[in-house]
C-alpha positions as CSV (number, residue, x, y, z in Angstrom):
1,M,111.2,101.5,87.8
2,A,113.7,103.5,90.0
3,L,114.5,107.2,90.6
4,I,118.3,107.5,90.6
5,V,120.3,110.4,91.2
6,T,123.8,110.9,90.1
7,V,126.2,113.3,91.3
8,E,128.7,113.7,88.7
9,N,131.5,116.5,88.5
10,D,132.0,115.4,84.6
11,I,129.4,116.7,82.3
12,E,130.1,114.0,79.8
13,V,130.0,111.0,82.3
14,A,126.8,112.2,83.7
15,G,125.4,112.4,80.2
16,M,126.5,108.7,79.7
17,L,125.4,107.7,83.0
18,A,121.7,109.2,82.6
19,A,121.4,107.8,79.0
20,T,122.2,104.4,79.9
21,L,120.2,103.9,83.0
22,S,117.4,105.8,81.4
23,S,117.5,103.4,78.7
24,S,116.8,100.6,81.3
25,G,113.6,102.6,82.3
26,H,114.8,104.5,85.3
27,T,114.0,107.9,85.8
28,V,117.6,109.9,86.2
29,R,118.3,113.4,87.9
30,V,121.6,114.7,87.5
31,A,123.4,117.0,90.0
32,D,126.7,118.7,89.8
33,S,127.1,119.9,93.3
34,R,126.4,118.5,96.7
35,Q,123.5,121.0,97.4
36,Q,121.9,120.4,94.1
37,A,122.1,116.7,95.2
38,M,120.5,117.2,98.8
39,D,117.7,119.4,97.4
40,L,116.8,116.5,94.9
41,V,116.9,114.0,97.8
42,E,114.7,116.1,99.9
43,W,112.1,116.6,97.2
44,Q,112.1,113.4,95.1
45,R,113.6,110.7,97.4
46,P,115.6,108.6,95.0
47,D,116.0,105.1,95.2
48,L,119.5,105.0,94.5
49,M,122.4,107.7,94.6
50,I,125.6,107.6,92.4
51,L,128.0,109.8,94.0
52,D,131.5,111.0,92.5
53,H,133.9,112.0,95.2
54,R,135.3,115.2,93.7
55,M,132.5,118.0,94.0
56,P,132.4,121.7,94.8
57,R,132.3,122.7,98.4
58,L,131.5,119.1,100.0
59,N,133.1,115.9,98.4
60,G,131.4,112.4,97.9
61,L,132.2,111.0,101.1
62,E,131.0,113.9,103.3
63,T,128.1,113.9,101.1
64,A,127.4,110.0,102.0
65,R,128.0,110.5,105.7
66,L,125.4,113.3,105.8
67,L,123.1,111.0,104.1
68,R,123.9,108.0,106.6
69,A,123.3,110.5,109.4
70,D,119.8,111.1,108.3
71,A,117.1,108.8,109.6
72,G,115.0,109.4,106.3
73,T,118.2,108.5,104.1
74,A,120.4,106.2,106.2
75,S,119.2,103.3,104.2
76,M,119.5,104.7,100.9
77,P,121.5,102.5,98.5
78,L,124.8,104.4,97.7
79,L,127.4,103.9,95.0
80,M,130.6,105.8,94.8
81,L,132.1,106.3,91.1
82,A,135.3,108.1,91.4
83,A,138.7,108.3,89.7
84,Q,140.4,108.2,92.9
85,P,137.8,106.9,95.8
86,P,138.9,107.6,99.3
87,A,140.4,104.9,101.2
88,R,137.4,104.7,103.7
89,A,134.7,104.9,101.2
90,S,133.8,101.4,101.7
91,E,132.8,101.9,105.1
92,V,130.2,104.3,104.3
93,V,128.7,103.5,100.8
94,D,127.4,100.3,99.6
95,R,129.5,99.8,96.9
96,V,132.9,101.9,95.5
97,M,133.8,101.9,91.6
98,T,137.0,103.3,90.1
99,K,136.7,105.3,87.1
100,P,137.0,104.5,84.3
101,A,134.1,101.9,84.6
102,S,132.3,100.3,81.7
103,L,128.6,101.5,81.6
104,R,127.6,97.9,81.6
105,T,129.1,97.3,84.8
106,V,127.8,100.3,86.5
107,T,124.3,99.6,85.2
108,A,124.7,96.1,86.6
109,T,125.7,97.3,90.0
110,A,122.9,99.8,90.3
111,H,120.6,97.0,89.4
112,E,122.1,94.8,92.1
113,L,122.0,97.6,94.9
114,L,118.2,98.4,93.7
115,R,117.3,94.8,94.3
116,S,118.9,94.4,97.6
117,H,117.1,97.3,99.0
118,R,113.8,96.5,97.7
119,D,112.7,95.1,101.1
120,V,113.0,98.2,103.2
121,V,109.8,99.1,105.3
122,P,109.8,103.1,104.7
123,A,109.5,106.0,106.9
124,A,107.3,108.8,105.8
125,G,108.2,110.8,103.1
126,P,108.0,114.5,101.9
127,H,105.0,113.4,99.5
128,L,102.9,112.1,102.2
129,T,102.5,115.4,103.8
130,S,101.6,117.3,100.4
131,P,98.5,119.5,101.3
132,G,97.1,118.5,98.2
133,R,97.2,115.1,98.6
134,L,96.0,115.4,102.2
135,R,92.9,117.3,100.9
136,A,92.2,114.5,98.6
137,V,92.3,112.0,101.4
138,S,90.2,114.1,103.7
139,R,87.4,114.3,100.9
140,L,87.4,110.7,100.8
141,L,87.0,110.2,104.5
142,D,84.1,112.7,104.3
143,R,82.0,110.3,102.3
144,T,80.1,107.1,103.4
145,D,78.1,104.5,101.5
146,P,77.2,101.4,103.4
147,V,76.5,99.5,99.9
148,A,80.0,100.4,98.4
149,Q,81.7,99.7,101.9
150,R,80.4,96.2,102.0
151,M,81.7,95.7,98.3
152,L,85.1,96.8,99.3
153,A,85.0,94.2,102.0
154,A,84.0,91.5,99.5
155,L,86.6,92.8,97.2
156,T,89.3,92.2,100.1
157,A,87.7,88.9,100.9
158,E,88.2,87.5,97.4
159,L,91.7,88.9,96.9
160,A,92.8,87.3,99.9
161,A,91.4,83.9,98.6
162,L,93.0,84.6,95.2
163,T,96.3,85.5,96.5
164,G,96.5,82.9,99.3
165,A,97.2,86.0,101.7
166,R,96.4,86.1,105.4
167,T,95.5,89.7,105.3
168,A,94.0,92.0,102.5
169,A,93.1,95.5,103.0
170,V,92.2,98.9,101.1
171,T,93.7,101.7,102.9
172,L,93.8,105.4,103.1
173,V,97.2,106.8,103.6
174,L,97.4,110.2,105.8
175,S,100.8,111.7,106.7
176,D,101.1,109.9,110.2
177,A,98.5,107.2,109.9
178,V,97.2,104.4,107.5
179,T,93.7,103.8,108.0
180,Y,91.9,100.6,107.0
181,V,88.8,101.4,104.7
182,A,87.9,97.5,104.3
183,S,90.0,94.5,105.2
184,V,90.2,90.7,105.8
185,G,92.1,89.0,108.4
186,V,93.8,91.9,109.9
187,P,95.6,90.9,113.2
188,G,93.4,91.8,116.5
189,P,95.3,95.0,117.5
190,L,95.1,96.3,114.3
191,A,91.6,95.5,113.6
192,E,90.6,97.3,117.0
193,A,92.7,100.4,116.2
194,G,91.4,100.8,112.8
195,G,94.8,101.2,111.3
196,L,98.6,101.9,112.4
197,P,101.4,104.5,112.2
198,A,102.5,105.6,108.8
199,E,106.2,105.1,109.6
200,W,105.2,101.1,110.4
201,A,103.6,100.5,107.2
202,P,104.9,99.7,103.8
203,C,101.7,101.3,102.3
204,S,103.5,104.8,103.3
205,L,106.1,103.7,100.5
206,V,103.5,102.6,97.8
207,V,101.5,105.7,98.3
208,D,104.7,108.3,98.6
209,R,106.3,106.9,95.2
210,D,102.8,106.3,93.7
211,E,104.1,102.8,92.4
212,A,103.5,99.2,93.4
213,V,105.8,97.7,96.4
214,L,106.8,93.9,96.8
215,I,108.4,93.0,99.8
216,S,109.6,89.5,99.9
217,D,111.0,89.0,103.3
218,T,110.9,91.9,105.9
219,H,113.7,90.2,107.7
220,A,115.9,90.8,104.8
221,D,116.6,94.3,106.1
222,P,117.9,94.6,109.8
223,A,116.2,97.9,110.3
224,N,112.9,96.2,109.9
225,L,113.5,93.9,112.8
226,R,112.7,96.8,115.2
227,N,109.4,97.6,113.2
228,P,106.3,96.7,115.5
229,V,104.7,95.1,112.3
230,V,107.4,92.7,112.1
231,T,108.0,92.1,115.7
232,Q,104.5,92.0,117.1
233,L,102.6,91.1,114.2
234,G,104.7,88.9,112.2
235,V,104.4,90.3,109.0
236,R,107.1,88.7,106.6
237,S,105.5,89.3,103.2
238,Y,104.0,92.5,101.5
239,A,102.6,93.5,98.2
240,G,100.6,96.8,97.7
241,V,99.5,98.8,94.6
242,P,98.5,102.5,95.0
243,L,94.7,103.7,94.8
244,R,94.1,107.1,93.1
245,D,91.3,109.6,93.4
246,A,89.4,110.8,90.3
247,A,92.2,113.2,89.9
248,G,94.9,110.8,89.8
249,I,96.2,111.7,93.1
250,P,97.7,108.6,95.0
251,V,95.5,108.3,98.3
252,G,95.7,104.6,99.6
253,T,96.6,101.4,98.8
254,L,95.1,97.9,97.9
255,C,97.5,95.5,99.7
256,V,97.9,91.8,101.0
257,L,100.3,90.6,104.0
258,H,101.4,87.3,105.0
259,E,103.3,85.9,108.0
260,L,105.5,83.6,105.6
261,P,108.3,85.1,103.6
262,F,108.3,84.9,99.7
263,A,104.3,84.8,99.7
264,F,104.0,87.0,96.8
265,D,105.8,87.7,93.6
266,E,105.2,89.8,90.4
267,G,102.1,87.7,89.6
268,T,100.3,89.2,93.0
269,L,101.3,92.7,92.1
270,K,99.5,92.1,88.6
271,Q,96.6,90.4,90.5
272,L,96.4,93.5,92.6
273,A,96.4,96.1,89.6
274,T,93.6,94.5,88.2
275,A,91.4,94.6,91.4
276,A,92.8,98.2,92.1
277,A,90.5,99.7,89.2
278,N,87.3,98.3,90.9
279,A,88.5,99.4,94.5
280,E,89.0,103.0,93.1
281,L,85.7,103.3,92.0
282,L,84.2,102.2,94.9
283,L,86.5,104.2,97.2
284,Q,85.3,107.2,95.4
285,T,81.7,106.6,96.8
286,T,82.8,105.2,100.4
287,V,84.5,105.3,103.6
């Protein structure tokens, strides 16, 4: 599920929000100041932020403007929940709600915002540059086993046929690049390069969050229309699950892509998750 940060001046309201959203399966972090909120954003990259307006030192609207001005958080969904929302809040945040608001309504609005922002192709996040994770990827890159590599290639071909995907791949994700370990149907330019920049690739989000990602239609987010994977390679649908090393560190992905929108669904993610166990075993003996 999602990671949600709620920035709330009222401790009682913060507790009720956290309890309600947690009961829906989300992980909730509570901040009572702008600085604490920004620290959580920097280190945990939440999927949604719920902002009060009245906060110490910097109010909710000013905090929202800071988030929108930063390329790394510009597309983060923002919900303002305040007793007296500022008049121009709707120009900066995605949704404005006035206290008191029912917890059911707040939860429903949060779910709506999360769904509408699921189809964002990500930029690289702080977890991608974690030294421990990068060492784990480097260890895998130092290994080679032709037999296991052929088996990974066969796995991707079988997965493409099973899901109806144009492209299927096993990847390793570095801080600035995604490398194809095994693949089928990769477009010519990417096949020749052996990978692509991390900021172009949804695989970065899979690894950064260590969770499955389903993008039904890349065109749903206007920011994606500038992404070369979309504009030059025509990728409209993506589904990917994380691949982890023996220590459980996310190092890459098992993913499928298609030039048609809505080509994949939750069933595709289940198929990928089933195949990922075999891919992880093979990955630990090859690349």
